[in-house]
NUZAFI-379366 format. One record per residue (C-alpha): residue in one letter; x, y, z. Coordinates in steps of 0.2 Angstrom, whole numbers, plus 5000, padded with zeros to 4 digits. Example, Ala and Ser with C-alpha at 12.3 -4.5 7.8 and 13.67 -1.06 7.14 Angstrom:
BEGIN
a506249785039/s506849955036/
This chain:
BEGIN
m584857136255/p582957176253/k582557336245/k581457476251/t579757476242/v578757626236/a577557586250/a578857656262/v578957826254/d577757976257/v577258016239/k575958146242/g576258306232/k577858226225/r578358186207/v578657996206/l579657936191/v579257746189/r580257646176/v578957516171/d579057376157/f577657426145/n578557326131/v576857266125/p576457176109/l575457286096/n574457236080/d574457316064/a573157436070/l574357486084/e573257406097/v573857316113/t573557126110/d574157076127/n574057196142/l574857076155/r576357196157/v575257346160/q574157246172/m575757186182/a576157376185/l574457426192/p574857386211/t576257516210/i575357636199/k573757636210/s574757646226/v575557816220/l573957886213/e572857836228/r574157926240/g574158086230/g575758066221/r576058146204/l576557996193/i577757996178/l577957826169/m579357786157/s579657626147/h580457566131/l579457466118/g580357366104/r582057406098/p581957576088/e583857606092/g583757786095/q582657826080/v580757886081/v579757736075/p577857776075/a577457596076/m578357576092/s577557726101/l576957706119/k575357796115/p574357626114/a575057576131/a574557736138/d572757716131/c572757536138/l573257596155/a571857726155/g570557596152/l571257486166/l571257636178/g569657706173/q570457886172/d571357996160/v573157966157/q574158106149/f575458066136/a577058156131/t577558156113/d579358156118/t580458096133/v581458246138/g580858376126/d579758526127/d578058426128/a578758306142/k579458456152/a577858556150/k576758406155/v577858356170/e577758536176/s575858546176/l575558376183/k574358376198/n574158256213/g573358096208/e573758126189/v574758006178/l575858046163/v576657926151/l578257976142/e578557926124/n579657776121/l581357796130/r582257706116/f581757846103/n583157936111/p584957876109/g585357936127/e584357786134/d585757666127/r587057736139/k587857606150/q588457596168/e590157646164/d589657796154/d589757976159/v588358006172/k588258186167/d587358126151/p585958266148/f584558136144/a584858046160/a585058216169/t583358286162/l582458126167/a583258126185/g582758316187/f580858276183/a580558196200/d580758186219/v580657996220/y581257856208/v580457686207/n581057536198/d579657426193/a580357356177/f580957176181/g581157136163/t582557256161/c583357246178/h584857156171/r585157306160/t586057466164/d585257576152/s585057766157/s583257746164/m583857586174/y585557646181/l586057826177/v584457906182/p584357836199/k586257866201/l585958046198/m584458046210/e585658006225/g584958086240/k583158066235/p582157906238/r582557766226/v581557616229/v580757466220/g578957436215/f577857296221/l578257196205/v580157206206/e579957166225/k579057006222/e580156956208/i581756976219/r580856886234/y580456736224/l581956726212/s583256776224/e582756746242/t581756586239/i583156506228/s584556566241/s583656466255/p582456336246/e581456196254/h582056026248/p581855926237/f582256076225/v581956026207/a582356136192/i581656096175/v582656176161/g582056176142/g582056276127/a583156276111/k584856326116/v586056256128/s587056416125/d585756526133/k585656416149/i587356346152/n587756456167/v585956436173/i586156246173/r587856256181/n587256366195/l585656256198/l586756106199/t587556176215/i585956206224/c584656086217/d584255906220/k583755876202/v583955966186/l582855896173/v583255936155/g582055946140/g581756046124/a582956046109/m584456076121/a584355896126/y584955846108/t586555936111/f586855836127/e586355676118/l587655716105/a588955746119/k588555566125/g588955506107/r587155466103/n586255476087/v585155636085/a584855636066/k584155796060/s583755866078/l584356046082/v586056036090/e587356176095/y588856086089/e590056226097/y589356186114/v589455996113/k591156006124/l590256106137/a588755986137/k590055846141/e590755956155/l588955986163/i588555796161/k590155756171/e589855896184/g587955856186/g588155666189/d586555596196/k585755766198/l585655806180/e584255706171/l584055696152/p582555626143/t582555436141/d581355436126/t580955566112/h579455606101/c580055626084/g579455686067/d580055686049/d579455866046/f579156026056/s577255996056/g575955926067/d575355816052/c577155736049/n577555556052/k577855526070/v578755396081/v579255386099/v581055306101/e582355286114/a583355446117/g584855456107/n584155336094/i583255446082/p583055376065/v583755446049/g582655586042/y581855626059/e582155756072/g581655766090/f580155886094/d579655836112/i580155726126/g579355556125/p577955486136/e579055386147/t580155546151/a578555656153/k577955526166/k579555516175/y579855706176/a578055736182/e578355606196/t579955696201/v579055866201/l577655806212/t578855756226/a579655926226/k579556066239/t580256196228/v580156206209/v580956316196/w580456296178/n581256386163/g580956326145/p579756216136/m580056026134/g579656026116/v578856126102/a577456186114/e576556286101/m576256136089/p575155986095/p575555846097/f577255896102/d576656006117/v576255846127/g577855856137/t577656036141/k575856006147/a576355856158/v577655966167/a576456106169/q575055996176/a576255916188/i576856086195/a574956146196/d574555976205/g576055986217/n576256076234/s577856156230/t578456336230/s578456356211/i579356486201/i579056496182/g580456586174/g579556686160/g579556666141/d578756506134/s578556426151/a577456576157/a576456566141/a576156386144/i575556406162/k574456546156/q573756456141/l573356296152/g572456406165/f573656366179/s574256546183/d573356546199/k574056366204/v575856416204/s576756526217/h577556656205/v577656686186/s579056796182/t578856936170/g580656946164/g581356806153/g583156876152/a583156946169/s582456786177/l583856686168/e585256796175/m584556786193/l584456596191/e586256606186/g586556696203/k587056866196/s586657026205/f585957176196/a586857346197/a585157436193/v584457356209/e585957366220/l586057556220/l584257566227/d583857606245/e583957456257/a582457416268/
């Protein structure tokens, strides 16, 4: 069911606790090197501030595992947000300690406070089945009158800030932000009733990461195009020669099952761009798929496959893409990924890019404004493509 959004809540004079995803990259000088995740939260942040809400933002950054790690502080993200908003942003040096409590208490209408990294506190690692009386979650829940989930990248998790906090706030408004609303609309609603032909492109290194995604997509798509290193596990499952190529031997049996289940829907590369070393300067050769010479390994789909996949994508009405076709960061083995990205940009489909390397490729090529939706959550988007529901979203108020 669609979830109520923050736009439907009167926030004036109320403390609004928003779970955002400010898991941004930092350099050695502790400066934010890519502010995309902060930018994506701005519509929700501005909506609350412009309507007179008292905004409290919470997020994780990195994996400090319950320890205070200064290099993973959210202070740089708070400073980045201040620059984007053009106003002061307060920062609490703890999450549920004295500094956070004092700053929450003194927060005024139209002001914003960022709490320190949630994962500095071991209480954030509580899971769905844990005692909901946990003091960490209870303190966070007590900070606010309204809960907003705008952290799609962690929607598949049941950490305290995602699940226990809103559970403890039952009876108060518990809604989604504009980013999560958009992600759900594209990844769930579009996929549940797609316009056909519906084509999925699945790449990346590991079959193990995407077995359930492929299995689910085969039930709803007209075509599932496979690329990336995972294609070599499929080739081995067909008894073909992959030489030094990356293969997950323990998943060869499952790959055989997917080939059988997929039938004509599942398309594998027909040719492969190979190299004799992991370098753009290595000796290269294009060969028939499954006929990789000794001493070589596959690094990209070949030109014949790239052309065929692009033609298929151009005829689609709905496209989902998750995972590069080759070593996208190392020319010339980025050609297959670029061909798929170009076809999506040139087509007239509803196009959903499922985070990670695919999103990076779309952004790098300048195609972000030519696709329907670029997901911000790699793991979350994968699980939604598997057809899973998220407990952290299910408990929120329905529209």
